[in-house]
Every structure is written in C-alpha cells, then in structure tokens.
N, C-alpha and C positions, 0 to 999 in steps of 0.2 A: 625211828622210834615214834610210835603214835599211841595215844590213849583212845578212849571211846566215850561216847555220850550215853547217858542214861536218862530216859524221859520219865518225869514224875507228873503229877496231875496238872500243875500250873507252872512248872519250870523244868529246865534241863540241867543236868550235872555232867561235867566232864571229869573223868577219872584217868589218871596216868596208867600206863601199861603195868607198872610195878606196884599198883595199889595193893596194899596189905592192911586188912582191917585190924591187925593186932598192934598197929602203931598210930601215933597221932600225926595228923597232916595239917599243913597250912591251908587256908581257904582264901579264894579271891571271889568277891561278888562283882559281877560285870553288869553294867546298865547300858542297854542298847540305845540307838538313836531313834528319831521320829519315824523313819521309814520301816522300822521293824515292829511297830506296835500292832496289836491285834489279839486274837484268842486262839491262834493255831498252835501255840506252844512249839514253834519251830523257827520262825523268822529271826528270833532274837540271837540265834547262833550263826546266822549267815553273813553278818557284817561285823567288822571289828575284830575281837579276839577269837571268836569261834572258828572262822575259816583257817586261821594259822594253827590252831590246835588240831583241827580235823586233818590237815594235810601234813602234819608233823613238823612244820617250820618251827613251832614252839612246842615244847614238851616239859613244862615246869613240874617239879615235884610238889604238886598242890592239887586240891580239889577246887574246881571252878564252877560257880553257881550262876545260872542264866535265867532270871525271872523275865516275864514279859509284861510290858505296860499295855493296858487296854487301848484300843483305838480312840482317838480324840482326847486322850488323857496325857498328862505329863508326870514325870517322876516326882516332882515336888508335891503332887497330890496323891501319889501312890507309894509313899514311903512305907506304909504298913505292909503293902503287898511284897515289896522287896525284902523287908526285914522278916516277914513271915516265911518266905522261901529260905532265907539264910538260917533262921531259927530251926526250921524243920530239918534242913541238911545237918545242922549241928547235933540234932537228936538221932538222925539215921546213920551218920558217918562219924568216925573218930576224928573230930576237928580239934586242933589246938586253939583254944579261945584267945590266946595271946598273940596269935599269928593270923588274924583275919584282916585282909586288906580290901580296898575298894577302888574300882576303876570304871570308867564309862566314857562314851563318845557323844559329842554334840548334845542332844537332849539328855543323854545319860551322863555327860560331863556336868551339866547343870544339876542333875540328880546327885552326883558325887558331892558337890558343894553343899547341897541341901542336907544330905545325910551326915556329912562331916560336921556341919553346924549344929544339927539337932541331936546327934549322938556321938560326940567326940571321943567318948571313952570306949567305943566299940572297935575302933580301927587301929591296926598297927601301922598303916600307911595308906595314902590315897594317891591316885594318879588320874586327874581329870584331863580329858583330851578334847580340845576345841569346845569347851563348855562355856557357860556364862553363869553369873551369880544372880540369884533371885533375891532382890532387895539390896541393901547396902553391903559393901565389902566388910569382911569380918576377919578376925584372927582365930586360928586354931593352932594347937601345939602338936598336931599330928605331922609326922614326916610327910612331905608332899613333893610330887614331881609333876609339873604342869607342862602341857604340850599345846601348841597351836601352829597353824600355818600362817605365814606373814600376809598372804594374799587371800585369806578366807572371805568369800563374798556372802556367806550365810551367817556366821557368828563373828562379829568384829574381834580382831586380835587384841584390841584394847581391853577386852574382858579379862583375858588371861594375863596380859601385861600388868593390869591393875592389881590383880590378886597376888601376882608374884612380888610386886612392889610392897603391898601391904604385909605379906608374910615374911619378906626379907630373907634372912639366913635360914629360916626353917623350911624354905621351899627351894627346890631346883626348878629352873624354867628352861625349856628347850623350844625354840622357835625355828620352824623349818622355812628357810628363805624360798620364796616363789611358790610355795605349796598353797593350794586353795583349801577347800573344806576337808578333804580326806587327808587329815594329818594322823589318823589312827594307824594306817598301815606302816608308815615309817616309824611312828612312835613304838609300836609293838614289836617290829621286826629288826630295827637297826640300833636301838638305844640300850637294850638290856633292861628295860623298865620292868618287865614281867619277873625276871630273875631278882631284881631289886625288891619288888613287892614281896616276893616269897621270903626273902632274907630278913625282912623287918620283923621286929618283935615288940609288942606293946610293953611299955615300961611300967 
C-alpha cells in the first residue's frame, strides 16, 4: 500500500492511497534536517519520513505536509514558512484541526521544539528526533515522544535527555543505544511513532 506526493508551490503533500475528500483527515507537519534545505521543493522528502512513505514502509491514514527551509536558514527563523504551508493545506484539504501533529529530524527536531513553544495550542502531539532546544528548556502540555541516538556526534544526546527530564510524565523518551545521528530511520520504522501521532487528538 502506497500513497503519493502532490507538489505545491513551496511544499509537498503526501496523500494516502485511500484519500477521500469527503471525510476529515489527521495531518502531520514534517520538518526536515539541514541537508535538505534549499528551494528545489524536493529534497525535503528525501530524508526522514518521506522515503518511508514513498516506498510503502509507512502508510498512515493521514495527510503529511513537507515544507522546505531555505538554504542557510534554520527552522527557528522560518516558523512562518512552516505554518503557512500547514495553513494552506488546511484550506485545500479536509483536515481535522484537532488532529494536527508535528515531527522533525535534527534541524527539524529543533524546529519542533520552537513551534511547540510558540504555538502550543496548535498541536495534538509532537515527536522531535535528535533535535535540540533553542534557549532554555521549557514545559509544554502537548503529548510528546522524544528520540535520540546515544552516540550522536552531531547533536548531543543530552539535549533530548534534558527535555525528557523537564517534561517528565508528559513525554515518552526513546534512546537508541549505539546509534549515531541517524536516529530517524529507527524512530519512524520501528517504534510505531507515526501511528501514535495519528491517533492523538487535541483536548
């Protein structure tokens, strides 16, 4: 079972095979890492969640939004771009506004924390993967599932451990022993986190 990607002017959207415009769908906003920045509106689907949707490894009953961060920029400075893509998708497709979740990898994981802090009421759940926190640790009441590799040489695992400690029981934390920076492939394909994101509903 596979869905398909639809290209829009500044972002891509993945639709499941059984997409039906007559019903409401959950949405997932995916924020890519540093290596996928640019303006080709394509690279953002080549690492992280995108490849597993494309090859059918993952096929969630949800609409997945893939904005692209410009080269030399970071998501903490491009929150408007990410939210603009999501807002447009919510206008173009039948999205259940109470089931909109957020995930991202590395640079995008940092973007998840930024958007969660700035707009906590928008998300039904978040799943930052090997991200870091811009500024001081903070609390959010959003259901969270945090991922990191224990041997990450790019983003210190202490970043995710620290946020897991701050959030306490409101967050799940999965650390992959011996895994370096690429903790997104095991996170997305072995833990059920995508299915978990889809099931969450904003209270």
